[in-house]
C-alpha positions as CSV (number, residue, x, y, z in Angstrom):
1,X,28.4,73.3,29.0
2,X,26.4,76.3,31.5
3,X,24.2,75.2,34.2
4,X,22.2,78.1,32.7
5,X,21.7,76.2,29.3
6,X,21.2,72.9,30.6
7,X,18.6,73.9,33.0
8,X,17.1,76.3,29.9
9,X,17.0,73.3,28.4
10,X,15.8,70.6,31.1
11,X,12.9,73.3,31.6
12,X,11.2,73.1,28.6
13,X,12.0,69.8,27.6
14,X,12.3,67.8,31.0
15,X,15.2,65.5,32.8
16,X,17.6,63.4,30.3
17,X,19.8,61.5,31.3
18,X,23.6,63.3,30.5
19,X,26.9,61.5,30.5
20,X,27.8,61.7,34.3
21,X,25.2,61.3,37.3
22,X,25.2,64.1,40.0
23,X,25.9,63.0,43.8
24,X,23.3,61.8,46.0
25,X,23.0,63.1,49.1
26,X,21.0,63.5,52.3
27,X,19.3,65.6,55.2
28,X,20.4,63.6,58.8
29,X,18.1,64.4,61.6
30,X,20.1,63.9,65.3
31,X,17.4,63.1,66.9
32,X,15.2,59.5,67.2
33,X,11.5,59.4,66.6
34,X,10.8,60.4,70.7
35,X,13.0,63.4,70.5
36,X,15.8,61.8,72.5
37,X,19.2,62.6,70.7
38,X,20.5,59.6,68.7
39,X,23.4,57.2,69.8
40,X,26.5,56.0,68.0
41,X,24.1,52.8,67.2
42,X,21.6,55.0,65.6
43,X,24.2,56.2,62.8
44,X,25.5,53.2,62.3
45,X,21.6,52.3,61.6
46,X,20.9,55.2,59.4
47,X,23.8,54.2,57.1
48,X,23.2,50.7,56.7
49,X,19.5,51.6,55.7
50,X,21.2,54.7,53.2
51,X,23.9,52.3,52.2
52,X,20.8,49.4,51.0
53,X,17.8,52.1,49.9
54,X,19.8,54.9,47.9
55,X,23.3,56.1,46.4
56,X,24.1,58.5,48.5
57,X,27.3,58.1,50.2
58,X,27.3,61.7,52.2
59,X,24.9,63.3,54.5
60,X,24.4,66.7,55.7
61,X,23.7,68.1,59.5
62,X,23.2,70.9,60.8
63,X,24.7,71.6,63.9
64,X,27.6,70.2,65.0
65,X,27.2,70.6,68.6
66,X,24.0,69.4,69.3
67,X,23.6,66.1,70.4
68,X,27.2,65.5,70.5
69,X,26.4,64.8,66.8
70,X,30.2,65.3,65.5
71,X,31.9,63.0,67.8
72,X,29.0,60.3,67.2
73,X,28.2,60.3,63.4
74,X,31.8,61.0,62.3
75,X,33.6,57.5,63.6
76,X,30.2,56.0,62.2
77,X,30.7,57.1,58.8
78,X,34.1,56.2,58.6
79,X,33.0,52.4,59.6
80,X,30.4,52.8,56.7
81,X,32.3,54.6,53.9
82,X,30.0,57.9,54.3
83,X,31.5,61.2,54.1
84,X,29.5,64.1,56.2
85,X,28.9,67.7,55.7
86,X,29.3,69.0,59.3
87,X,26.7,72.2,60.4
88,X,27.6,75.0,62.0
89,X,24.5,76.8,63.4
90,X,25.8,80.7,63.9
91,X,22.2,82.7,64.3
92,X,23.3,82.5,68.3
93,X,27.0,83.5,69.3
94,X,26.2,80.3,72.1
95,X,25.8,78.0,69.3
96,X,28.3,79.5,67.0
97,X,31.1,79.1,69.5
98,X,30.0,75.4,71.1
99,X,29.4,74.0,66.9
100,X,32.7,75.6,66.1
101,X,34.5,74.2,69.1
102,X,32.9,70.6,67.7
103,X,34.0,71.1,64.0
104,X,38.2,72.1,65.4
105,X,38.0,69.1,67.7
106,X,36.8,66.2,65.5
107,X,37.1,67.6,61.9
108,X,40.5,66.9,62.0
109,X,40.7,63.9,63.5
110,X,38.3,62.1,60.5
111,X,39.0,64.6,57.7
112,X,38.7,62.0,55.2
113,X,35.0,61.7,56.4
114,X,34.2,65.5,55.8
115,X,33.5,66.5,52.8
116,X,32.1,70.0,53.8
117,X,31.6,72.3,56.5
118,X,28.5,74.5,55.9
119,X,28.1,77.9,58.2
120,X,24.4,78.5,58.7
121,X,21.3,76.7,57.3
122,X,19.1,79.8,55.4
123,X,20.5,82.4,57.9
124,X,20.1,85.0,55.5
125,X,16.5,83.4,54.9
126,X,15.2,84.1,58.0
127,X,17.0,88.0,58.2
128,X,19.3,86.6,60.9
129,X,22.4,88.3,58.9
130,X,23.3,90.3,56.1
131,X,26.1,89.0,53.4
132,X,28.7,90.5,54.9
133,X,27.9,89.1,58.6
134,X,27.7,86.0,57.3
135,X,30.9,86.4,55.1
136,X,32.4,87.4,58.6
137,X,31.4,83.8,60.2
138,X,32.4,81.8,57.5
139,X,36.0,83.2,57.1
140,X,36.0,82.8,61.2
141,X,35.4,79.0,60.6
142,X,37.9,79.0,57.7
143,X,40.4,80.3,59.8
144,X,39.6,78.3,62.8
145,X,39.5,74.7,60.8
146,X,42.9,76.1,58.7
147,X,43.3,74.3,55.5
148,X,42.1,71.2,53.6
149,X,38.5,71.5,54.5
150,X,35.6,73.2,52.2
151,X,33.6,75.7,53.8
152,X,30.5,77.5,52.7
153,X,26.8,78.2,53.9
154,X,23.5,76.6,53.0
155,X,20.5,79.3,52.0
156,X,17.0,79.4,50.2
157,X,17.5,79.8,46.2
158,X,15.8,83.1,46.5
159,X,18.6,84.4,48.8
160,X,21.3,83.6,46.3
161,X,19.0,84.7,43.1
162,X,18.5,88.2,44.8
163,X,21.5,89.3,45.2
164,X,21.4,89.0,49.3
165,X,24.6,86.7,49.3
166,X,26.6,88.5,46.6
167,X,28.9,89.3,49.6
168,X,29.7,85.4,50.2
169,X,29.6,84.7,46.7
170,X,31.8,87.1,45.0
171,X,34.5,87.0,48.5
172,X,36.0,84.0,47.3
173,X,36.1,82.3,50.8
174,X,32.9,80.1,50.0
175,X,34.6,76.9,48.7
176,X,30.7,75.5,48.4
177,X,27.1,76.9,48.4
178,X,24.1,74.8,49.2
179,X,20.7,76.1,47.8
180,X,17.3,74.9,49.2
181,X,14.4,74.7,46.9
182,X,10.8,73.9,47.7
183,X,8.3,73.3,45.2
184,X,6.3,71.9,48.0
185,X,6.1,75.2,50.0
186,X,6.0,77.8,46.7
187,X,2.2,75.6,46.9
188,X,3.1,74.3,43.5
189,X,0.4,71.5,41.6
190,X,2.6,68.2,41.4
191,X,2.2,68.8,37.4
192,X,4.9,71.9,37.4
193,X,6.8,71.0,40.8
194,X,9.7,69.7,38.4
195,X,9.6,72.5,36.2
196,X,9.3,75.0,39.4
197,X,12.1,73.9,41.2
198,X,14.6,73.6,37.9
199,X,13.5,76.9,37.5
200,X,14.5,77.9,40.9
201,X,17.8,76.3,41.0
202,X,18.3,77.6,37.7
203,X,17.8,81.4,38.8
204,X,20.3,80.7,42.4
205,X,22.7,78.5,40.0
206,X,23.2,81.2,37.4
207,X,23.4,84.4,39.5
208,X,26.0,82.6,41.7
209,X,28.5,81.4,38.7
210,X,27.7,85.0,37.3
211,X,28.9,87.1,40.3
212,X,31.8,84.1,41.0
213,X,33.0,85.1,37.3
214,X,33.1,81.2,36.2
215,X,31.0,78.1,36.4
216,X,34.2,75.9,38.4
217,X,34.9,78.9,41.2
218,X,32.1,77.1,43.6
219,X,31.2,73.9,44.3
220,X,27.5,73.5,43.9
221,X,24.1,71.9,45.3
222,X,20.9,71.3,45.8
223,X,20.9,72.0,49.7
224,X,17.3,70.6,50.5
225,X,14.6,70.0,48.3
226,X,11.5,67.2,48.8
227,X,7.8,66.1,49.4
228,X,6.0,65.6,52.3
229,X,3.9,62.3,52.5
230,X,1.5,62.9,54.8
231,X,-0.1,66.0,56.3
232,X,-2.7,68.7,55.5
233,X,-2.5,70.0,51.7
234,X,-0.5,73.5,51.3
235,X,-2.0,75.8,48.8
236,X,-2.5,73.3,45.6
237,X,0.6,71.1,46.9
238,X,-0.9,67.8,47.8
239,X,0.9,65.5,49.9
240,X,1.4,61.7,50.0
241,X,3.2,58.9,49.1
242,X,2.5,59.3,45.5
243,X,3.3,62.4,44.9
244,X,6.7,62.3,47.0
245,X,7.6,59.5,44.7
246,X,6.8,61.1,41.7
247,X,8.3,64.4,42.7
248,X,12.1,62.4,43.6
249,X,11.7,60.3,40.7
250,X,11.2,63.4,38.3
251,X,12.4,66.2,40.0
252,X,15.1,64.6,42.2
253,X,16.6,61.9,39.7
254,X,15.9,64.4,37.0
255,X,18.7,66.7,38.3
256,X,21.2,64.2,39.0
257,X,21.0,62.8,35.4
258,X,21.8,66.2,34.2
259,X,24.7,65.7,36.7
260,X,23.9,67.6,39.3
261,X,24.3,67.5,43.6
262,X,21.4,67.3,45.4
263,X,21.0,66.4,48.8
264,X,17.7,65.6,49.6
265,X,15.5,66.4,52.7
266,X,15.5,64.8,54.7
267,X,16.3,60.7,55.2
268,X,14.3,59.3,57.7
269,X,10.8,60.7,59.2
270,X,11.0,63.3,62.2
271,X,8.0,62.0,64.7
272,X,9.3,64.4,67.8
273,X,9.0,67.6,65.5
274,X,6.2,70.5,66.0
275,X,4.0,71.6,63.1
276,X,5.7,74.3,61.1
277,X,3.6,77.7,59.5
278,X,4.1,78.6,55.6
279,X,4.8,81.7,54.5
280,X,0.7,81.8,54.3
281,X,0.1,81.7,57.4
282,X,-1.2,78.0,57.4
283,X,0.4,75.5,59.5
284,X,2.0,72.0,57.9
285,X,3.1,68.6,59.2
286,X,7.2,68.8,59.3
287,X,7.2,64.9,60.4
288,X,6.3,63.3,57.3
289,X,9.1,64.2,55.3
290,X,11.6,61.7,55.0
291,X,12.1,59.1,52.0
292,X,12.1,56.5,54.8
293,X,9.9,56.2,58.1
294,X,11.5,56.5,61.1
295,X,12.0,52.8,61.7
296,X,14.1,53.1,58.5
297,X,11.5,51.5,55.9
298,X,11.8,53.1,52.3
299,X,8.1,54.3,51.4
300,X,8.9,54.6,47.6
301,X,11.6,53.8,45.7
302,X,14.8,55.6,46.2
303,X,17.4,54.4,43.5
304,X,17.7,56.9,40.1
């Protein structure tokens, strides 16, 4: 069944259990709570906590050279039985070249641990690249790493749905696409958060499948979704442990039950982060988006 058919039913009727569950993953930061870089032992502890509290066996990181993350996380992932989506930050030439070099050096050494490589994270959403410009970066990385690796990008759902990413989708160069969708940042009341999230993903995935020419042309994931457990209210979206737990159990677990892959943002609180500014100009706390605290204690039930 096409994703569009499934999500149309899901929006109308709510999540139901499908025959095969999707895969669960978590976004993982590379800094400790004080803002210093994580060490190998920190990633070992991260994987141990994720293995204990969740069903996840894959994480995504955003910049392979920052804090030497590729060189540190891949050996830890091998020991723990996890896979990693390695990120390349292309928004400056310096970061692009450094991250690409780290991926080229370490990915072949830990090929079984590299689930995929993403070039860019919401670069289209921020307007840093056009679709063709981002495609060029993706093709550059595919050439550099050689065969045997899935390469793609991650961006906001609306940049897939509105055609901004069509050059990437239609090129055949992207093996995997991650679509980010946050009902919280759309200011949704909790009772409408799951429906809003499903509708966003339906629009993005449906457009991708149409432009790619089939449902099996590109591997699709929810790249980021989540709900903060603390901070100020954002429009109608209220942060809180109860609210985050509800969104997780209904929206995230519901999507997994339908058989679709989800990365949750994020694994652990990042207390070092400065406040963010929402689209409406209001200041919002980004330190409390973790499913677990900075000391790796689960805030609510993380088993779907």
